[in-house]
N, C-alpha and C positions, 0 to 999 in steps of 0.2 A: 678591204683587208680586213679579215676577223683578229677580233683582240686577241685569240687562241696565238696568232703567229707575231708577238709584237717582239720586235731586237732592242732589247736593254743596252746591250753591250758592243762597240764595233775595236774590233780586233787590228788596227790597220800596221800590217808589214811591210815595212819602209824600204827594207832592203834585204835582200840574201846576203850580203858583206859583211864578215865580220873577223877580229884577227884572231879569236878562239877558232877550234878545231875539233870541239869537244865530242867524243864518237858517238852520243846520245840523241845526238842536234834532230829537230825536230822538222829543218831547212828540206828539200827534197836534195836527193842522192847527185840530181844531176843541176845542182844551183849554182853553177859553174859556169853554164851555158846560158842564165838566164841576167840579161841585163838592162832589157828595158823599161825601167822604172820612171814609175809614175813621176809628172811635177810638181812645182808646190801648187801651179793654181787650180789644180787640177783635185789634188788630195784638199786643198781648202773646199771646191766646191765639193767633195766628198761629204767633208765633216758639213756641211749645212745640209746635205740632203739627209745624213744620217739623223741630225738632229731631228729634221723635221719627220722622218718615223717613227720618232721615240725614242730614241737614242740617249741615254743620259751617264756614260761610262765612256773612256778613251783609254784603249790600251796603245801605247806608243810601243810597236818592238820589231825585230829583226829574226834572224842576224843582226846586226851591231845595230841601233836607230844614231848612235850616236855620228857615225861615218858622214850620216847625211847633213849638209851644212845650212838647213832650212829648219831646222828641229824650233830656231826661235820664232817665227812666223807661225808655222804649224803650232803652236804651246799656245799665241795668242792668239789667232783663229780659234782655237775650244774655248780657252776662259771667255772670249767673246760671244758664244754659244752656250758657258755655263755649263761646262761638259764636264764631268768627275776625269781628270787625265794623270792617267798613270804612264812612266817611263819605265820601261822594262831593259835592264842593262847588263854588260859588264863591267860596267863600268871604264872598258877600256875602248875612246880613248876617252879624256876627259878633264878636264879644267875644273879648278874651282873657280873661277869667273865666270865660265861657261854656264855653270851646275845654280850659281845665284843670278845668272840674266835667266835660266827657266824659272829660277823660283822668281822672280819679279814680276815677271810676264805669264803667272797665275798656275806654275805647274804644281799639283796637287801632293802627288807618293812618287816616290823612287823604288824599284825593288832591281836589288843587286844580286845578283846570283856569285855563287861560290862552289867549285869545287869539291873541296874536303877542309880539313880543319888545320892543315899545314902546309907550308909555299912547297917544298918538295911533292905532296899529293896531285892538291889544287893541281900546280901548273903542270904535271905530267900530264892530266885528263885535260885539262884545258889545249895541250900543245902549245904552253904560251906561257911565258911568264908574266904573271898577273894576280898573285894572288897577296903580296902587300897592296899592289894597287888598289885594289878592290877592299880591303880594307879603312885603306885612306877614305875612299868616294863616300864608304857607308858614315865613318867619321863627319865630313862635311856635311851630310844630308842632317846627320841631327843637330850640328852646331850650328843650320840656318834654322833649324826648328821643324823640318820639315816629318812625316811618317815616314818610317825604314822598312822596308818590306825585305826579309833575307830568305832565296831560294835556293837550297841544296837539293839538286835531283839525288836520288840514291838508285843503288846498284850492287854488285854483289862485293862489289872491292870496296865500299863507302858502309856500307849500312849495317856495319857493325860498331861504327864509332857515333850511332845518333847522339849518346849521351852530348858525346864531347861537342856536334856541333847545336846541342841545345847549350853548351855553357859559352859557345862563341858567341850565339846570339844573345845571350844576354850580356857579357861584357862589351858588346856592340849597340847595346839598348835598341834592339831593334823591336817595334811595334808589332813586328807578325813573323813568323816565320815558316816557310813552305816548306814540308818536308813529303819531297815531291817523286815518289819511287817512279821509277823508267818505264813508260808507255811503249810498247813495242812496236813503231812506226819510224819512218823515215829511217835516219842512221842507224837507230836502234836497232829495229827489224835487222839491219848486215852483224848488227855486235849481239844478237842474242845471245850466243850460245857465251859468249865474255863477260855479261852484264847480268844475266838471271841468277837470283841469289837461290838460296834456299829456304825451304818454308820455315826454320829453325831461326835464322837469321831475319827474316820477316818478321815473324810473331814476337821477337827480342827488343827490335825496334820500333815497335808499336806499342808494346810495353812502356819500354823507355819513355813513348812523345805520351804516352797517356798518363802517365806518374809526372811530366812534367807542364800538363796542362792546367792540371787540377791545382800542380804546385803555385803556376804564375797566372792563373785567372785573376784577369783585369790588369795584370802587367804586361803579359805581351799572350797573343793569340797565337795559336801552335795549331798546320791545320798537316796531318799526317795521310797523304793521297797513297791509297790502297794499288800496287800494281791489277791490273784486271786480271792476271794468270792467276792470281792466289784466292779471287771471285769465287763464290758459291754460282752467284747472279753476276751478268755484268753493271757496270756502271751506268750510270744515265749518261751518254755521251756529247757533251756541250749541251745537257737541258733538255738534249733530244733534236733532230737533224730538223732546221732550218724553223726554231721555234723564237731562242733567245740573242744568239747572237749571229755575229756576220762579220766573217774574217774576208778582209782584202790583202791580193800579194803583193808585192815590189810591180809588178804588171798590170794590175786593174784589175785580177781575176777578182769575182766575188764570189766568195766561199763560205757554205753552212761549219766548215772546221777547218782547219790548218793542211790536213792530208786529203782532202776533198777530192783536189784535182790530178791525184793519181788512179783515181777512177775511169777507165777507160769505156766506160759504156755512159758514161754522163757528160756532159757539155756543159760547160758556164761561159757567163757571159762578162763581157769586158766593160768596167763602171766607163770607157772610154766612149764606149755604144749606144750606151742606153740608162736611163735614170735609174738611181739605186732604190728607188720606192719601185717601178717598175720589175727591176730584177727580181727583189726580195718576195717582191705580190705570187709573178706566175711563171720565173724562169724554170725551165725543166729542171735544171740542178736543185733546184730549190726544194722543187715541189714532189722530186721523186720518192721520198723516204718520209714525208708529211705525213699525220696520220696514220691508219692502222691500215690499210685496202691492200697495201704490198706486202706485208706479212705473210712468210710461210709458216706452216708448223712448226714446233710446238708455237711459236710466238702467238700465231691469231688467237687460239682459246687459252692461251695464260694469263692468271690474274693480274701479271707485273705488264704487262703488256705497256699499259698507261702510267709506267714507274721508270724502265729501262729502256722503253723503244725499243726493242730488239737488240740495243747493243751497238757497238762503234761499228758503221758502214763500212770504214777502211781497214779496221782489222777483221772485218769477216773478207773483203777482196782479197788482203794480202796473204790469208790463209788460205780459204778455199776457192778462191777466183770468182768468186760469186759477192757481189756486194749488197744484194736480198736476203745473201743466205743469214739463218740466225748467227749472232756472233759465238765463235766456237769457244770463248772462254766460260758460257754459262753450261750448268755440267747437264743440263738438257739438253743441249744442242745436239745432234748426231754427228758432229764432226767434234765433238767435247776431245775426241782422241788426238787431234795436232795438240792439244797443249799437256795433256800426258808425255804427247813424243818430245816435247819443246822440254819439260823438264831434266825428260832424262838425259836427253842431248845435252842441255847443258850441263847436268851431272858428270854427267864422263868427257867432258871437255877442258880442256888448256889453252884455248884459241887466244891469240892477240889479241890486242883493241886495233880497229881500225879506222883511221882519221879520216876527216873531209878534207885534209887533201893528204898524198899518197906520199908527200915529199918528208912525213911527218910520221909514218909508221915506224919510224925508226926509233922515236923517241922515247917508246917504252923501255 
């Protein structure tokens, strides 16, 4: 296997189940029909195979990973392999005793998601009364001496409150704050008209984050993830297709990114059927967009082709119908007009949020 394509991070999507119903969720739109989750022995085997491949970091995520009752043996298995293990969670449901058990078994870091800075606003977006519990979980993490990452997804309805988000993170003594602007795939694409902010909102928020980054240097790391729709060029999606990350879905599909399974022209193998190293090295799904041979113009002759690798393949597909197209967010893309049209559509829209569960549509 070429060292050019060595995986460093395994993202273990343990389940699509979640008590929250966030309208920008990255999980599949048809998540409720996906029930065949990997069992504990299979996940433990996958961790061993991932470590053999060179993986050093494990993200336990979902859905909500806490709904699994086997996090304890998975954390223990990761510690035995010396994997740096991060629990990505809403905090619902979690008890302090269970968190203490995670810590004792070797959990390294906890990332807690919060939807906004007040209970009313956060709970409405989550579709579930969860804000106060999230704050409590954050306190537990710090009391147990663990690093705390606070993640807040940004969109039109909360982007103006970035200064308040930073202040909340300071009160919680967070070690890292991820201000993650919505990326428009999955449920976020369904809700794009309601979520896409204005450029003026984005610039004010970016400036507030930059000021806080300077002020809090050495005390809190602040990451501000710019939304693709506002860049001149696309970001390097997952550090390039199949170059550094492995995502494994709850059913066992081995993927280069969270949304790759939505590309109908590609076939992805299941870890139940084949060793992880073999899937990583030569499966059609992983090799499809590695390197430069697949690139169309203007990517093929662009000086940035080894910087952004043509952008997001999933975004290209969901906007143009062609996963091999230049990502339309690039201003050089022949289909960039689709992004301009999306901005115009959002500016003229009063769309309501569509939640993961139809019964929560009335929660607005």
